[in-house]
C-alpha positions in Angstrom: -9.8 -5.0 -18.9 -8.4 -8.4 -17.8 -9.0 -9.1 -14.2 -7.5 -12.6 -14.2 -4.1 -11.4 -13.1 -5.5 -9.3 -10.3 -7.6 -12.2 -9.0 -4.6 -14.4 -9.0 -2.4 -11.9 -7.2 -5.1 -11.3 -4.6 -5.5 -15.1 -4.2 -1.8 -15.4 -3.4 -1.9 -12.6 -0.9 -5.1 -13.9 0.7 -3.6 -17.4 1.1 -0.5 -15.9 2.7 -2.6 -13.9 5.1 -4.9 -16.8 5.9 -2.0 -19.2 6.5 0.1 -16.8 8.6 -2.9 -15.6 10.6 -4.6 -19.0 10.9 -7.8 -17.8 9.3 -10.3 -20.4 8.1 -13.7 -19.7 6.6 -16.0 -21.0 3.9 -17.8 -17.9 2.8 -16.8 -14.2 2.7 -16.5 -13.3 6.4 -18.3 -10.2 7.8 -14.9 -8.6 8.5 -14.1 -8.4 4.7 -17.4 -6.7 4.0 -16.8 -4.2 6.8 -13.3 -3.6 5.5 -14.8 -2.9 2.0 -17.3 -0.5 3.5 -14.5 1.2 5.4 -12.4 1.6 2.2 -15.4 3.0 0.3 -15.8 5.6 3.1 -12.1 6.4 3.0 -12.4 6.9 -0.8 -15.4 9.2 -0.3 -13.4 11.2 2.2 -10.6 11.7 -0.3 -13.1 12.7 -3.0 -14.7 15.3 -0.6 -17.5 16.2 -3.0 -20.2 15.4 -0.5 -18.7 17.8 2.1 -21.1 20.6 1.2 -20.4 22.3 4.6 -16.7 22.7 3.7 -14.9 25.2 1.5 -12.4 22.4 0.6 -14.2 20.1 -1.7 -11.2 19.4 -4.0 -10.6 15.7 -4.6 -7.3 14.4 -3.5 -6.2 13.4 -7.0 -2.6 14.5 -6.5 -0.2 14.2 -3.7 1.2 17.4 -2.1 4.5 17.1 -4.1 2.6 16.8 -7.4 0.8 20.0 -6.6 4.1 21.9 -5.8 6.4 20.6 -8.5 6.7 18.4 -11.6 9.7 16.6 -10.1 9.6 12.8 -10.6 9.0 11.0 -7.3 7.2 8.0 -5.8 3.7 9.4 -5.8 1.0 8.0 -3.6 -2.2 9.5 -4.9 -4.7 9.3 -2.1 -7.9 9.0 -4.2 -6.4 6.3 -6.4 -4.8 4.5 -3.4 -8.1 4.3 -1.5 -9.9 3.1 -4.7 -7.3 0.3 -5.0 -7.7 -0.6 -1.3 -11.5 -1.2 -2.0 -10.7 -3.1 -5.2 -8.5 -5.5 -3.2 -11.4 -6.4 -0.8 -13.8 -6.7 -3.8 -11.4 -9.2 -5.4 -10.9 -11.0 -2.2 -14.6 -11.4 -1.6 -15.0 -12.5 -5.2 -12.4 -15.3 -4.6 -14.4 -16.4 -1.5 -17.6 -16.5 -3.6 -16.0 -18.4 -6.5 -16.6 -15.4 -8.8 -13.2 -15.1 -10.4 -14.9 -15.4 -13.7 -16.6 -12.1 -13.1 -16.9 -9.9 -16.3 -17.9 -6.3 -16.0 -21.3 -5.4 -17.3 -21.2 -1.7 -16.3 -22.4 0.1 -19.4 -20.9 3.6 -18.8 -17.5 3.0 -20.4 -15.9 6.3 -21.2 -17.9 8.3 -18.7 -16.1 11.5 -17.8 -16.0 13.2 -14.5 -19.5 13.2 -13.0 -21.3 16.1 -11.4 -21.0 16.1 -7.6 -24.6 15.0 -7.2 -24.1 12.1 -9.7 -21.0 11.0 -7.9 -22.7 11.3 -4.5 -25.5 9.0 -5.8 -22.9 6.6 -7.2 -21.2 6.4 -3.9 -24.6 5.8 -2.3 -25.3 2.9 -4.7 -21.9 1.3 -4.0 -22.6 1.5 -0.3 -26.1 0.2 -0.7 -25.0 -2.9 -2.7 -21.9 -3.5 -0.6 -23.9 -3.5 2.6 -26.7 -5.7 1.3 -24.9 -9.0 1.3 -27.2 -10.6 3.8 -30.3 -9.6 2.0 -29.5 -11.7 -1.1 -30.4 -15.4 -1.1 -27.6 -17.8 -0.4 -27.7 -19.1 -4.0 -27.6 -15.6 -5.5 -24.4 -14.1 -3.9 -22.8 -13.9 -7.4 -25.5 -11.5 -8.5 -24.8 -9.4 -5.4 -21.1 -9.5 -6.3 -21.8 -8.3 -9.8 -23.8 -5.4 -8.5 -21.0 -4.4 -6.2 -18.2 -4.8 -8.7 -20.1 -3.1 -11.6 -21.0 -0.1 -9.5 -17.5 0.2 -8.0 -16.0 0.2 -11.5 -18.6 2.8 -12.6 -17.6 4.9 -9.6 -13.9 4.7 -10.6 -14.9 5.9 -14.1 -16.9 8.7 -12.7 -13.9 9.7 -10.5 -11.8 9.9 -13.7 -9.7 6.9 -12.9 -8.5 4.9 -15.9 -7.9 1.2 -15.9 -4.2 1.2 -16.6 -3.5 3.5 -13.6 -5.8 1.4 -11.4 -4.0 -1.8 -12.5 -0.6 -0.3 -11.9 -1.6 1.0 -8.5 -3.1 -2.4 -7.6 0.2 -4.1 -8.5 2.1 -1.6 -6.2 -0.4 -2.0 -3.4 -0.3 -5.8 -3.6 3.5 -5.7 -3.4 3.3 -3.3 -0.4 0.8 -5.7 1.3 3.2 -8.6 0.9 6.0 -6.5 2.3 3.8 -5.5 5.3 3.1 -9.2 5.9 6.9 -9.9 5.8 7.4 -7.2 8.4 4.7 -8.5 10.8 2.0 -5.9 10.0 
């Protein structure tokens, strides 16, 4: 896993957005952390495993067309798309923190699909770390960042997402985000 290219692509997008929107800040703004928490929630909603009250707990791993046919098409897989949206904000926050040298330390490489309760706990851990930014000392924000990123990567593994597909989806989403900026999103 080489994150350098993703950090660089995110840096270019962030600079464009900051320049075009006139945004200036010296530390990760609260709005980025709220956006990250929102994306984690949207990811959980696509996973659906915590919805014990529902008969429909099937993760949205495939788009509707994938489920109906094997025809080639431009697929937007909701679970993967939401995961990549969260990854974009994690990368952006890492840039703000000067953590572009981040190297994953998550030790569960090769984890297969987790049990619902294990995944629910992993979502909870990601939420817990992502929402604890202000509880970490100012000089220890990189530790906070490592906890968030490591747990997010672990969540992706537990959801059955593989790095090549995550990376490809990130490239597509980054291009889409540039197009959105060009169109006045």
